[in-house]
PyMOL Python script that loads the backbone (N, CA, C, O; Angstrom):
from pymol import cmd

cmd.read_pdbstr("""\
ATOM      1  N   UNK A   1      96.422 121.604 125.377  1.00  0.00           N
ATOM      2  CA  UNK A   1      96.784 122.977 125.572  1.00  0.00           C
ATOM      3  C   UNK A   1      97.612 123.460 124.389  1.00  0.00           C
ATOM      4  O   UNK A   1      98.381 122.703 123.797  1.00  0.00           O
ATOM      5  N   UNK A   2      97.442 124.702 124.067  1.00  0.00           N
ATOM      6  CA  UNK A   2      98.188 125.284 122.957  1.00  0.00           C
ATOM      7  C   UNK A   2      99.267 126.194 123.532  1.00  0.00           C
ATOM      8  O   UNK A   2      98.993 127.021 124.402  1.00  0.00           O
ATOM      9  N   UNK A   3     100.468 126.040 123.052  1.00  0.00           N
ATOM     10  CA  UNK A   3     101.579 126.859 123.507  1.00  0.00           C
ATOM     11  C   UNK A   3     101.576 128.182 122.749  1.00  0.00           C
ATOM     12  O   UNK A   3     100.770 128.378 121.839  1.00  0.00           O
ATOM     13  N   UNK A   4     102.470 129.082 123.122  1.00  0.00           N
ATOM     14  CA  UNK A   4     102.546 130.401 122.504  1.00  0.00           C
ATOM     15  C   UNK A   4     102.783 130.304 121.007  1.00  0.00           C
ATOM     16  O   UNK A   4     102.225 131.099 120.251  1.00  0.00           O
ATOM     17  N   UNK A   5     103.585 129.363 120.560  1.00  0.00           N
ATOM     18  CA  UNK A   5     103.870 129.246 119.128  1.00  0.00           C
ATOM     19  C   UNK A   5     102.792 128.460 118.379  1.00  0.00           C
ATOM     20  O   UNK A   5     102.940 128.200 117.185  1.00  0.00           O
ATOM     21  N   UNK A   6     101.706 128.078 119.068  1.00  0.00           N
ATOM     22  CA  UNK A   6     100.584 127.415 118.411  1.00  0.00           C
ATOM     23  C   UNK A   6     100.664 125.907 118.376  1.00  0.00           C
ATOM     24  O   UNK A   6      99.715 125.252 117.944  1.00  0.00           O
ATOM     25  N   UNK A   7     101.771 125.340 118.819  1.00  0.00           N
ATOM     26  CA  UNK A   7     101.888 123.879 118.856  1.00  0.00           C
ATOM     27  C   UNK A   7     101.231 123.339 120.119  1.00  0.00           C
ATOM     28  O   UNK A   7     101.140 124.032 121.132  1.00  0.00           O
ATOM     29  N   UNK A   8     100.785 122.119 120.046  1.00  0.00           N
ATOM     30  CA  UNK A   8     100.168 121.478 121.213  1.00  0.00           C
ATOM     31  C   UNK A   8     101.231 120.985 122.181  1.00  0.00           C
ATOM     32  O   UNK A   8     102.266 120.455 121.778  1.00  0.00           O
ATOM     33  N   UNK A   9     100.954 121.170 123.460  1.00  0.00           N
ATOM     34  CA  UNK A   9     101.816 120.635 124.511  1.00  0.00           C
ATOM     35  C   UNK A   9     101.117 119.422 125.102  1.00  0.00           C
ATOM     36  O   UNK A   9     100.144 119.554 125.844  1.00  0.00           O
ATOM     37  N   UNK A  10     101.616 118.248 124.771  1.00  0.00           N
ATOM     38  CA  UNK A  10     101.014 116.998 125.237  1.00  0.00           C
ATOM     39  C   UNK A  10     101.754 116.419 126.445  1.00  0.00           C
ATOM     40  O   UNK A  10     101.408 115.332 126.908  1.00  0.00           O
ATOM     41  N   UNK A  11     102.740 117.104 126.951  1.00  0.00           N
ATOM     42  CA  UNK A  11     103.583 116.534 128.005  1.00  0.00           C
ATOM     43  C   UNK A  11     102.800 116.169 129.266  1.00  0.00           C
ATOM     44  O   UNK A  11     103.193 115.251 129.986  1.00  0.00           O
ATOM     45  N   UNK A  12     101.709 116.864 129.542  1.00  0.00           N
ATOM     46  CA  UNK A  12     100.930 116.559 130.741  1.00  0.00           C
ATOM     47  C   UNK A  12     100.437 115.109 130.733  1.00  0.00           C
ATOM     48  O   UNK A  12     100.264 114.514 131.796  1.00  0.00           O
ATOM     49  N   UNK A  13     100.213 114.544 129.566  1.00  0.00           N
ATOM     50  CA  UNK A  13      99.672 113.181 129.466  1.00  0.00           C
ATOM     51  C   UNK A  13     100.586 112.150 130.125  1.00  0.00           C
ATOM     52  O   UNK A  13     100.109 111.144 130.650  1.00  0.00           O
ATOM     53  N   UNK A  14     101.874 112.392 130.100  1.00  0.00           N
ATOM     54  CA  UNK A  14     102.822 111.439 130.680  1.00  0.00           C
ATOM     55  C   UNK A  14     102.760 111.403 132.206  1.00  0.00           C
ATOM     56  O   UNK A  14     103.314 110.497 132.828  1.00  0.00           O
ATOM     57  N   UNK A  15     102.089 112.381 132.807  1.00  0.00           N
ATOM     58  CA  UNK A  15     101.931 112.421 134.263  1.00  0.00           C
ATOM     59  C   UNK A  15     100.573 111.874 134.710  1.00  0.00           C
ATOM     60  O   UNK A  15     100.302 111.789 135.907  1.00  0.00           O
ATOM     61  N   UNK A  16      99.731 111.509 133.762  1.00  0.00           N
ATOM     62  CA  UNK A  16      98.402 110.999 134.088  1.00  0.00           C
ATOM     63  C   UNK A  16      98.454 109.610 134.700  1.00  0.00           C
ATOM     64  O   UNK A  16      99.284 108.783 134.320  1.00  0.00           O
ATOM     65  N   UNK A  17      97.574 109.362 135.637  1.00  0.00           N
ATOM     66  CA  UNK A  17      97.515 108.041 136.271  1.00  0.00           C
ATOM     67  C   UNK A  17      97.229 106.964 135.237  1.00  0.00           C
ATOM     68  O   UNK A  17      97.786 105.868 135.310  1.00  0.00           O
ATOM     69  N   UNK A  18      96.366 107.267 134.274  1.00  0.00           N
ATOM     70  CA  UNK A  18      96.037 106.257 133.260  1.00  0.00           C
ATOM     71  C   UNK A  18      97.259 105.905 132.420  1.00  0.00           C
ATOM     72  O   UNK A  18      97.349 104.793 131.900  1.00  0.00           O
ATOM     73  N   UNK A  19      98.192 106.827 132.283  1.00  0.00           N
ATOM     74  CA  UNK A  19      99.404 106.553 131.515  1.00  0.00           C
ATOM     75  C   UNK A  19     100.450 105.855 132.370  1.00  0.00           C
ATOM     76  O   UNK A  19     101.052 104.869 131.945  1.00  0.00           O
ATOM     77  N   UNK A  20     100.663 106.367 133.572  1.00  0.00           N
ATOM     78  CA  UNK A  20     101.747 105.849 134.410  1.00  0.00           C
ATOM     79  C   UNK A  20     101.434 104.480 135.001  1.00  0.00           C
ATOM     80  O   UNK A  20     102.352 103.747 135.368  1.00  0.00           O
ATOM     81  N   UNK A  21     100.159 104.123 135.100  1.00  0.00           N
ATOM     82  CA  UNK A  21      99.832 102.826 135.700  1.00  0.00           C
ATOM     83  C   UNK A  21      99.365 101.807 134.674  1.00  0.00           C
ATOM     84  O   UNK A  21      98.892 100.733 135.046  1.00  0.00           O
ATOM     85  N   UNK A  22      99.484 102.117 133.409  1.00  0.00           N
ATOM     86  CA  UNK A  22      98.908 101.231 132.391  1.00  0.00           C
ATOM     87  C   UNK A  22      99.494  99.821 132.391  1.00  0.00           C
ATOM     88  O   UNK A  22      98.822  98.881 131.967  1.00  0.00           O
ATOM     89  N   UNK A  23     100.713  99.656 132.851  1.00  0.00           N
ATOM     90  CA  UNK A  23     101.306  98.325 132.888  1.00  0.00           C
ATOM     91  C   UNK A  23     101.065  97.606 134.216  1.00  0.00           C
ATOM     92  O   UNK A  23     101.271  96.397 134.321  1.00  0.00           O
ATOM     93  N   UNK A  24     100.628  98.358 135.226  1.00  0.00           N
ATOM     94  CA  UNK A  24     100.481  97.787 136.565  1.00  0.00           C
ATOM     95  C   UNK A  24      99.032  97.662 137.020  1.00  0.00           C
ATOM     96  O   UNK A  24      98.780  97.159 138.115  1.00  0.00           O
ATOM     97  N   UNK A  25      98.093  98.097 136.225  1.00  0.00           N
ATOM     98  CA  UNK A  25      96.703  98.126 136.637  1.00  0.00           C
ATOM     99  C   UNK A  25      95.841  97.379 135.622  1.00  0.00           C
ATOM    100  O   UNK A  25      96.035  97.519 134.414  1.00  0.00           O
ATOM    101  N   UNK A  26      94.896  96.591 136.110  1.00  0.00           N
ATOM    102  CA  UNK A  26      94.033  95.860 135.171  1.00  0.00           C
ATOM    103  C   UNK A  26      93.079  96.774 134.406  1.00  0.00           C
ATOM    104  O   UNK A  26      92.464  96.341 133.431  1.00  0.00           O
ATOM    105  N   UNK A  27      92.946  98.024 134.830  1.00  0.00           N
ATOM    106  CA  UNK A  27      92.106  98.975 134.120  1.00  0.00           C
ATOM    107  C   UNK A  27      92.842  99.396 132.859  1.00  0.00           C
ATOM    108  O   UNK A  27      93.851 100.098 132.920  1.00  0.00           O
ATOM    109  N   UNK A  28      92.340  98.971 131.744  1.00  0.00           N
ATOM    110  CA  UNK A  28      93.026  99.251 130.488  1.00  0.00           C
ATOM    111  C   UNK A  28      92.557 100.559 129.878  1.00  0.00           C
ATOM    112  O   UNK A  28      91.535 101.119 130.275  1.00  0.00           O
ATOM    113  N   UNK A  29      93.312 101.027 128.921  1.00  0.00           N
ATOM    114  CA  UNK A  29      92.981 102.243 128.171  1.00  0.00           C
ATOM    115  C   UNK A  29      91.573 102.153 127.593  1.00  0.00           C
ATOM    116  O   UNK A  29      90.844 103.145 127.567  1.00  0.00           O
ATOM    117  N   UNK A  30      91.195 100.972 127.134  1.00  0.00           N
ATOM    118  CA  UNK A  30      89.877 100.785 126.536  1.00  0.00           C
ATOM    119  C   UNK A  30      88.755 101.049 127.526  1.00  0.00           C
ATOM    120  O   UNK A  30      87.645 101.393 127.119  1.00  0.00           O
ATOM    121  N   UNK A  31      89.022 100.894 128.816  1.00  0.00           N
ATOM    122  CA  UNK A  31      87.990 101.139 129.830  1.00  0.00           C
ATOM    123  C   UNK A  31      87.492 102.575 129.800  1.00  0.00           C
ATOM    124  O   UNK A  31      86.362 102.851 130.202  1.00  0.00           O
ATOM    125  N   UNK A  32      88.317 103.475 129.333  1.00  0.00           N
ATOM    126  CA  UNK A  32      87.920 104.879 129.253  1.00  0.00           C
ATOM    127  C   UNK A  32      86.956 105.131 128.093  1.00  0.00           C
ATOM    128  O   UNK A  32      86.399 106.222 127.969  1.00  0.00           O
ATOM    129  N   UNK A  33      86.763 104.128 127.253  1.00  0.00           N
ATOM    130  CA  UNK A  33      85.865 104.251 126.111  1.00  0.00           C
ATOM    131  C   UNK A  33      84.828 103.125 126.097  1.00  0.00           C
ATOM    132  O   UNK A  33      84.236 102.834 125.058  1.00  0.00           O
ATOM    133  N   UNK A  34      84.615 102.502 127.237  1.00  0.00           N
ATOM    134  CA  UNK A  34      83.684 101.371 127.383  1.00  0.00           C
ATOM    135  C   UNK A  34      82.240 101.840 127.433  1.00  0.00           C
ATOM    136  O   UNK A  34      81.953 102.963 127.850  1.00  0.00           O
ATOM    137  N   UNK A  35      81.345 100.979 127.009  1.00  0.00           N
ATOM    138  CA  UNK A  35      79.915 101.232 127.159  1.00  0.00           C
ATOM    139  C   UNK A  35      79.379 100.656 128.465  1.00  0.00           C
ATOM    140  O   UNK A  35      78.306 101.050 128.922  1.00  0.00           O
ATOM    141  N   UNK A  36      80.109  99.735 129.061  1.00  0.00           N
ATOM    142  CA  UNK A  36      79.656  99.107 130.301  1.00  0.00           C
ATOM    143  C   UNK A  36      79.843 100.075 131.468  1.00  0.00           C
ATOM    144  O   UNK A  36      80.955 100.539 131.720  1.00  0.00           O
ATOM    145  N   UNK A  37      78.752 100.380 132.179  1.00  0.00           N
ATOM    146  CA  UNK A  37      78.829 101.350 133.282  1.00  0.00           C
ATOM    147  C   UNK A  37      79.849 101.006 134.360  1.00  0.00           C
ATOM    148  O   UNK A  37      80.489 101.906 134.904  1.00  0.00           O
ATOM    149  N   UNK A  38      80.015  99.726 134.681  1.00  0.00           N
ATOM    150  CA  UNK A  38      80.964  99.363 135.744  1.00  0.00           C
ATOM    151  C   UNK A  38      82.390  99.718 135.362  1.00  0.00           C
ATOM    152  O   UNK A  38      83.146 100.209 136.200  1.00  0.00           O
ATOM    153  N   UNK A  39      82.769  99.481 134.126  1.00  0.00           N
ATOM    154  CA  UNK A  39      84.120  99.821 133.691  1.00  0.00           C
ATOM    155  C   UNK A  39      84.305 101.329 133.586  1.00  0.00           C
ATOM    156  O   UNK A  39      85.375 101.847 133.906  1.00  0.00           O
ATOM    157  N   UNK A  40      83.286 102.026 133.147  1.00  0.00           N
ATOM    158  CA  UNK A  40      83.371 103.484 133.052  1.00  0.00           C
ATOM    159  C   UNK A  40      83.498 104.107 134.443  1.00  0.00           C
ATOM    160  O   UNK A  40      84.247 105.065 134.633  1.00  0.00           O
ATOM    161  N   UNK A  41      82.767 103.561 135.411  1.00  0.00           N
ATOM    162  CA  UNK A  41      82.877 104.083 136.784  1.00  0.00           C
ATOM    163  C   UNK A  41      84.285 103.899 137.325  1.00  0.00           C
ATOM    164  O   UNK A  41      84.795 104.759 138.042  1.00  0.00           O
ATOM    165  N   UNK A  42      84.912 102.784 136.985  1.00  0.00           N
ATOM    166  CA  UNK A  42      86.304 102.564 137.425  1.00  0.00           C
ATOM    167  C   UNK A  42      87.225 103.596 136.786  1.00  0.00           C
ATOM    168  O   UNK A  42      88.144 104.094 137.437  1.00  0.00           O
ATOM    169  N   UNK A  43      86.988 103.918 135.526  1.00  0.00           N
ATOM    170  CA  UNK A  43      87.810 104.927 134.847  1.00  0.00           C
ATOM    171  C   UNK A  43      87.624 106.292 135.510  1.00  0.00           C
ATOM    172  O   UNK A  43      88.599 107.006 135.749  1.00  0.00           O
ATOM    173  N   UNK A  44      86.377 106.654 135.806  1.00  0.00           N
ATOM    174  CA  UNK A  44      86.098 107.928 136.474  1.00  0.00           C
ATOM    175  C   UNK A  44      86.758 107.953 137.851  1.00  0.00           C
ATOM    176  O   UNK A  44      87.324 108.972 138.248  1.00  0.00           O
ATOM    177  N   UNK A  45      86.690 106.843 138.578  1.00  0.00           N
ATOM    178  CA  UNK A  45      87.308 106.765 139.905  1.00  0.00           C
ATOM    179  C   UNK A  45      88.821 106.931 139.813  1.00  0.00           C
ATOM    180  O   UNK A  45      89.425 107.594 140.656  1.00  0.00           O
ATOM    181  N   UNK A  46      89.431 106.337 138.803  1.00  0.00           N
ATOM    182  CA  UNK A  46      90.870 106.474 138.630  1.00  0.00           C
ATOM    183  C   UNK A  46      91.225 107.946 138.395  1.00  0.00           C
ATOM    184  O   UNK A  46      92.226 108.438 138.917  1.00  0.00           O
ATOM    185  N   UNK A  47      90.423 108.627 137.627  1.00  0.00           N
ATOM    186  CA  UNK A  47      90.673 110.040 137.330  1.00  0.00           C
ATOM    187  C   UNK A  47      90.596 110.919 138.581  1.00  0.00           C
ATOM    188  O   UNK A  47      91.261 111.952 138.656  1.00  0.00           O
ATOM    189  N   UNK A  48      89.799 110.515 139.548  1.00  0.00           N
ATOM    190  CA  UNK A  48      89.607 111.356 140.728  1.00  0.00           C
ATOM    191  C   UNK A  48      90.915 111.616 141.483  1.00  0.00           C
ATOM    192  O   UNK A  48      91.032 112.615 142.194  1.00  0.00           O
ATOM    193  N   UNK A  49      91.893 110.725 141.330  1.00  0.00           N
ATOM    194  CA  UNK A  49      93.181 110.876 142.027  1.00  0.00           C
ATOM    195  C   UNK A  49      94.287 111.402 141.112  1.00  0.00           C
ATOM    196  O   UNK A  49      95.441 111.510 141.528  1.00  0.00           O
ATOM    197  N   UNK A  50      93.942 111.723 139.889  1.00  0.00           N
ATOM    198  CA  UNK A  50      94.952 112.065 138.894  1.00  0.00           C
ATOM    199  C   UNK A  50      95.456 113.504 139.028  1.00  0.00           C
ATOM    200  O   UNK A  50      94.655 114.424 139.195  1.00  0.00           O
ATOM    201  N   UNK A  51      96.762 113.706 138.958  1.00  0.00           N
ATOM    202  CA  UNK A  51      97.322 115.047 139.086  1.00  0.00           C
ATOM    203  C   UNK A  51      97.094 115.942 137.861  1.00  0.00           C
ATOM    204  O   UNK A  51      97.287 117.156 137.938  1.00  0.00           O
ATOM    205  N   UNK A  52      96.689 115.356 136.745  1.00  0.00           N
ATOM    206  CA  UNK A  52      96.467 116.170 135.535  1.00  0.00           C
ATOM    207  C   UNK A  52      95.003 116.104 135.084  1.00  0.00           C
ATOM    208  O   UNK A  52      94.703 116.237 133.898  1.00  0.00           O
ATOM    209  N   UNK A  53      94.125 115.903 136.019  1.00  0.00           N
ATOM    210  CA  UNK A  53      92.696 115.795 135.734  1.00  0.00           C
ATOM    211  C   UNK A  53      92.176 117.042 135.001  1.00  0.00           C
ATOM    212  O   UNK A  53      91.445 116.925 134.017  1.00  0.00           O
ATOM    213  N   UNK A  54      92.546 118.207 135.473  1.00  0.00           N
ATOM    214  CA  UNK A  54      92.071 119.450 134.859  1.00  0.00           C
ATOM    215  C   UNK A  54      92.602 119.612 133.440  1.00  0.00           C
ATOM    216  O   UNK A  54      91.859 120.007 132.541  1.00  0.00           O
ATOM    217  N   UNK A  55      93.878 119.309 133.234  1.00  0.00           N
ATOM    218  CA  UNK A  55      94.464 119.423 131.905  1.00  0.00           C
ATOM    219  C   UNK A  55      93.778 118.471 130.924  1.00  0.00           C
ATOM    220  O   UNK A  55      93.549 118.815 129.764  1.00  0.00           O
ATOM    221  N   UNK A  56      93.458 117.285 131.402  1.00  0.00           N
ATOM    222  CA  UNK A  56      92.810 116.273 130.578  1.00  0.00           C
ATOM    223  C   UNK A  56      91.419 116.737 130.148  1.00  0.00           C
ATOM    224  O   UNK A  56      91.068 116.646 128.971  1.00  0.00           O
ATOM    225  N   UNK A  57      90.638 117.226 131.087  1.00  0.00           N
ATOM    226  CA  UNK A  57      89.295 117.703 130.759  1.00  0.00           C
ATOM    227  C   UNK A  57      89.363 118.916 129.836  1.00  0.00           C
ATOM    228  O   UNK A  57      88.583 119.022 128.890  1.00  0.00           O
ATOM    229  N   UNK A  58      90.279 119.818 130.104  1.00  0.00           N
ATOM    230  CA  UNK A  58      90.443 120.989 129.246  1.00  0.00           C
ATOM    231  C   UNK A  58      90.781 120.582 127.818  1.00  0.00           C
ATOM    232  O   UNK A  58      90.245 121.149 126.866  1.00  0.00           O
ATOM    233  N   UNK A  59      91.651 119.621 127.669  1.00  0.00           N
ATOM    234  CA  UNK A  59      92.013 119.114 126.335  1.00  0.00           C
ATOM    235  C   UNK A  59      90.790 118.543 125.627  1.00  0.00           C
ATOM    236  O   UNK A  59      90.576 118.801 124.443  1.00  0.00           O
ATOM    237  N   UNK A  60      89.990 117.767 126.351  1.00  0.00           N
ATOM    238  CA  UNK A  60      88.781 117.187 125.757  1.00  0.00           C
ATOM    239  C   UNK A  60      87.825 118.286 125.299  1.00  0.00           C
ATOM    240  O   UNK A  60      87.234 118.183 124.224  1.00  0.00           O
ATOM    241  N   UNK A  61      87.673 119.318 126.094  1.00  0.00           N
ATOM    242  CA  UNK A  61      86.773 120.415 125.721  1.00  0.00           C
ATOM    243  C   UNK A  61      87.330 121.220 124.547  1.00  0.00           C
ATOM    244  O   UNK A  61      86.585 121.581 123.636  1.00  0.00           O
ATOM    245  N   UNK A  62      88.630 121.501 124.565  1.00  0.00           N
ATOM    246  CA  UNK A  62      89.241 122.248 123.461  1.00  0.00           C
ATOM    247  C   UNK A  62      89.169 121.494 122.145  1.00  0.00           C
ATOM    248  O   UNK A  62      89.030 122.099 121.082  1.00  0.00           O
ATOM    249  N   UNK A  63      89.261 120.177 122.216  1.00  0.00           N
ATOM    250  CA  UNK A  63      89.259 119.340 121.008  1.00  0.00           C
ATOM    251  C   UNK A  63      87.870 118.805 120.666  1.00  0.00           C
ATOM    252  O   UNK A  63      87.710 118.040 119.715  1.00  0.00           O
ATOM    253  N   UNK A  64      86.867 119.212 121.445  1.00  0.00           N
ATOM    254  CA  UNK A  64      85.494 118.715 121.258  1.00  0.00           C
ATOM    255  C   UNK A  64      85.456 117.187 121.251  1.00  0.00           C
ATOM    256  O   UNK A  64      84.782 116.566 120.430  1.00  0.00           O
ATOM    257  N   UNK A  65      86.195 116.608 122.183  1.00  0.00           N
ATOM    258  CA  UNK A  65      86.264 115.145 122.314  1.00  0.00           C
ATOM    259  C   UNK A  65      84.989 114.681 123.018  1.00  0.00           C
ATOM    260  O   UNK A  65      84.820 114.909 124.216  1.00  0.00           O
ATOM    261  N   UNK A  66      84.108 114.041 122.284  1.00  0.00           N
ATOM    262  CA  UNK A  66      82.816 113.675 122.854  1.00  0.00           C
ATOM    263  C   UNK A  66      82.682 112.184 123.132  1.00  0.00           C
ATOM    264  O   UNK A  66      81.576 111.713 123.398  1.00  0.00           O
ATOM    265  N   UNK A  67      83.753 111.445 123.079  1.00  0.00           N
ATOM    266  CA  UNK A  67      83.721 110.002 123.356  1.00  0.00           C
ATOM    267  C   UNK A  67      84.653 109.675 124.510  1.00  0.00           C
ATOM    268  O   UNK A  67      85.811 110.090 124.519  1.00  0.00           O
ATOM    269  N   UNK A  68      84.152 108.941 125.468  1.00  0.00           N
ATOM    270  CA  UNK A  68      84.993 108.437 126.533  1.00  0.00           C
ATOM    271  C   UNK A  68      85.002 109.273 127.797  1.00  0.00           C
ATOM    272  O   UNK A  68      84.263 110.248 127.934  1.00  0.00           O
ATOM    273  N   UNK A  69      85.856 108.864 128.710  1.00  0.00           N
ATOM    274  CA  UNK A  69      86.049 109.539 129.993  1.00  0.00           C
ATOM    275  C   UNK A  69      87.318 110.370 129.891  1.00  0.00           C
ATOM    276  O   UNK A  69      88.382 109.860 129.542  1.00  0.00           O
ATOM    277  N   UNK A  70      87.194 111.652 130.197  1.00  0.00           N
ATOM    278  CA  UNK A  70      88.323 112.585 130.145  1.00  0.00           C
ATOM    279  C   UNK A  70      88.294 113.429 131.414  1.00  0.00           C
ATOM    280  O   UNK A  70      87.283 114.070 131.703  1.00  0.00           O
ATOM    281  N   UNK A  71      89.368 113.440 132.162  1.00  0.00           N
ATOM    282  CA  UNK A  71      89.438 114.261 133.365  1.00  0.00           C
ATOM    283  C   UNK A  71      88.355 113.943 134.381  1.00  0.00           C
ATOM    284  O   UNK A  71      87.880 114.828 135.092  1.00  0.00           O
ATOM    285  N   UNK A  72      87.968 112.675 134.446  1.00  0.00           N
ATOM    286  CA  UNK A  72      86.958 112.263 135.407  1.00  0.00           C
ATOM    287  C   UNK A  72      85.538 112.595 134.994  1.00  0.00           C
ATOM    288  O   UNK A  72      84.612 112.477 135.797  1.00  0.00           O
ATOM    289  N   UNK A  73      85.362 113.004 133.767  1.00  0.00           N
ATOM    290  CA  UNK A  73      84.049 113.397 133.259  1.00  0.00           C
ATOM    291  C   UNK A  73      83.683 112.488 132.098  1.00  0.00           C
ATOM    292  O   UNK A  73      84.489 112.280 131.191  1.00  0.00           O
ATOM    293  N   UNK A  74      82.482 111.951 132.123  1.00  0.00           N
ATOM    294  CA  UNK A  74      82.108 111.055 131.030  1.00  0.00           C
ATOM    295  C   UNK A  74      81.554 111.834 129.842  1.00  0.00           C
ATOM    296  O   UNK A  74      81.282 113.032 129.930  1.00  0.00           O
ATOM    297  N   UNK A  75      81.398 111.132 128.748  1.00  0.00           N
ATOM    298  CA  UNK A  75      81.040 111.785 127.485  1.00  0.00           C
ATOM    299  C   UNK A  75      79.705 112.511 127.534  1.00  0.00           C
ATOM    300  O   UNK A  75      79.542 113.526 126.857  1.00  0.00           O
ATOM    301  N   UNK A  76      78.752 112.029 128.307  1.00  0.00           N
ATOM    302  CA  UNK A  76      77.461 112.726 128.348  1.00  0.00           C
ATOM    303  C   UNK A  76      77.605 114.104 128.994  1.00  0.00           C
ATOM    304  O   UNK A  76      76.991 115.069 128.540  1.00  0.00           O
ATOM    305  N   UNK A  77      78.413 114.198 130.049  1.00  0.00           N
ATOM    306  CA  UNK A  77      78.652 115.507 130.673  1.00  0.00           C
ATOM    307  C   UNK A  77      79.479 116.423 129.772  1.00  0.00           C
ATOM    308  O   UNK A  77      79.246 117.630 129.722  1.00  0.00           O
ATOM    309  N   UNK A  78      80.440 115.843 129.068  1.00  0.00           N
ATOM    310  CA  UNK A  78      81.256 116.649 128.143  1.00  0.00           C
ATOM    311  C   UNK A  78      80.383 117.195 127.033  1.00  0.00           C
ATOM    312  O   UNK A  78      80.495 118.370 126.683  1.00  0.00           O
ATOM    313  N   UNK A  79      79.522 116.375 126.476  1.00  0.00           N
ATOM    314  CA  UNK A  79      78.619 116.841 125.408  1.00  0.00           C
ATOM    315  C   UNK A  79      77.749 117.989 125.891  1.00  0.00           C
ATOM    316  O   UNK A  79      77.563 118.976 125.179  1.00  0.00           O
ATOM    317  N   UNK A  80      77.219 117.862 127.095  1.00  0.00           N
ATOM    318  CA  UNK A  80      76.380 118.953 127.657  1.00  0.00           C
ATOM    319  C   UNK A  80      77.191 120.241 127.781  1.00  0.00           C
ATOM    320  O   UNK A  80      76.667 121.332 127.555  1.00  0.00           O
ATOM    321  N   UNK A  81      78.452 120.116 128.134  1.00  0.00           N
ATOM    322  CA  UNK A  81      79.303 121.299 128.271  1.00  0.00           C
ATOM    323  C   UNK A  81      79.576 121.986 126.949  1.00  0.00           C
ATOM    324  O   UNK A  81      79.722 123.207 126.889  1.00  0.00           O
ATOM    325  N   UNK A  82      79.644 121.192 125.886  1.00  0.00           N
ATOM    326  CA  UNK A  82      79.975 121.737 124.578  1.00  0.00           C
ATOM    327  C   UNK A  82      78.777 122.338 123.859  1.00  0.00           C
ATOM    328  O   UNK A  82      78.927 123.227 123.021  1.00  0.00           O
ATOM    329  N   UNK A  83      77.578 121.845 124.195  1.00  0.00           N
ATOM    330  CA  UNK A  83      76.400 122.350 123.456  1.00  0.00           C
ATOM    331  C   UNK A  83      75.561 123.219 124.281  1.00  0.00           C
ATOM    332  O   UNK A  83      74.541 123.721 123.809  1.00  0.00           O
TER     333      UNK A  83
END
""", "prot")
cmd.dss("prot")
cmd.show_as("cartoon", "prot")
cmd.util.cbc("prot")
cmd.orient("prot")
Protein backbone atom coordinates (compact mmCIF):
# COMPACT_ATOMS: atom_id res chain seq x y z
CA UNK A 1 0.00 0.00 0.00
CA UNK A 2 1.14 3.51 -0.71
CA UNK A 3 0.69 6.17 1.93
CA UNK A 4 -0.24 9.80 1.25
CA UNK A 5 3.41 10.87 1.11
CA UNK A 6 4.16 8.12 -1.45
CA UNK A 7 6.11 5.83 0.87
CA UNK A 8 5.14 2.19 1.22
CA UNK A 9 3.41 1.04 4.38
CA UNK A 10 4.66 -2.47 5.09
CA UNK A 11 3.37 -2.67 8.67
CA UNK A 12 0.52 -5.02 7.72
CA UNK A 13 3.09 -7.76 7.05
CA UNK A 14 3.89 -8.06 10.75
CA UNK A 15 0.28 -9.14 11.40
CA UNK A 16 0.32 -11.90 8.77
CA UNK A 17 0.01 -15.50 9.90
CA UNK A 18 3.02 -16.43 7.77
CA UNK A 19 5.08 -13.87 9.68
CA UNK A 20 3.77 -14.41 13.20
CA UNK A 21 3.95 -18.21 13.07
CA UNK A 22 7.22 -18.61 11.20
CA UNK A 23 9.05 -19.90 14.27
CA UNK A 24 6.23 -22.17 15.46
CA UNK A 25 5.03 -23.77 12.24
CA UNK A 26 6.78 -26.26 9.97
CA UNK A 27 5.39 -24.36 6.97
CA UNK A 28 8.35 -22.27 5.96
CA UNK A 29 8.51 -19.05 3.98
CA UNK A 30 9.83 -21.06 1.04
CA UNK A 31 6.55 -22.99 0.90
CA UNK A 32 4.91 -19.88 -0.50
CA UNK A 33 7.22 -20.14 -3.51
CA UNK A 34 7.27 -23.95 -3.91
CA UNK A 35 6.57 -25.81 -7.12
CA UNK A 36 5.20 -28.82 -5.26
CA UNK A 37 1.38 -28.65 -5.20
CA UNK A 38 1.07 -30.12 -1.69
CA UNK A 39 3.24 -27.42 -0.15
CA UNK A 40 1.52 -24.68 -2.12
CA UNK A 41 -1.89 -25.92 -0.96
CA UNK A 42 -0.69 -25.68 2.64
CA UNK A 43 0.42 -22.09 2.01
CA UNK A 44 -2.97 -21.22 0.48
CA UNK A 45 -4.73 -22.89 3.43
CA UNK A 46 -2.66 -20.88 5.90
CA UNK A 47 -3.66 -17.68 4.10
CA UNK A 48 -7.36 -18.51 4.42
CA UNK A 49 -7.22 -17.65 8.16
CA UNK A 50 -4.95 -14.63 7.83
CA UNK A 51 -6.16 -11.23 9.05
CA UNK A 52 -4.19 -9.37 6.35
CA UNK A 53 -5.09 -11.58 3.40
CA UNK A 54 -6.59 -8.69 1.42
CA UNK A 55 -3.63 -6.39 2.04
CA UNK A 56 -1.24 -9.13 0.94
CA UNK A 57 -3.07 -9.80 -2.32
CA UNK A 58 -3.41 -6.08 -3.01
CA UNK A 59 0.34 -5.64 -2.52
CA UNK A 60 1.05 -8.49 -4.94
CA UNK A 61 -1.22 -6.93 -7.56
CA UNK A 62 0.17 -3.42 -7.08
CA UNK A 63 3.74 -4.71 -7.38
CA UNK A 64 2.94 -7.13 -10.23
CA UNK A 65 4.28 -9.96 -8.07
CA UNK A 66 3.80 -13.00 -10.28
CA UNK A 67 5.67 -15.62 -8.24
CA UNK A 68 4.34 -17.47 -5.24
CA UNK A 69 1.26 -17.45 -3.05
CA UNK A 70 0.02 -14.02 -1.95
CA UNK A 71 -3.18 -13.44 0.00
CA UNK A 72 -4.32 -17.00 -0.54
CA UNK A 73 -3.98 -16.69 -4.30
CA UNK A 74 -1.40 -18.59 -6.30
CA UNK A 75 0.73 -17.15 -9.06
CA UNK A 76 -1.38 -18.50 -11.92
CA UNK A 77 -4.46 -16.66 -10.63
CA UNK A 78 -2.44 -13.51 -9.96
CA UNK A 79 -1.04 -13.57 -13.50
CA UNK A 80 -4.57 -13.90 -14.93
CA UNK A 81 -5.62 -10.88 -12.87
CA UNK A 82 -2.77 -8.77 -14.16
CA UNK A 83 -3.12 -9.59 -17.85
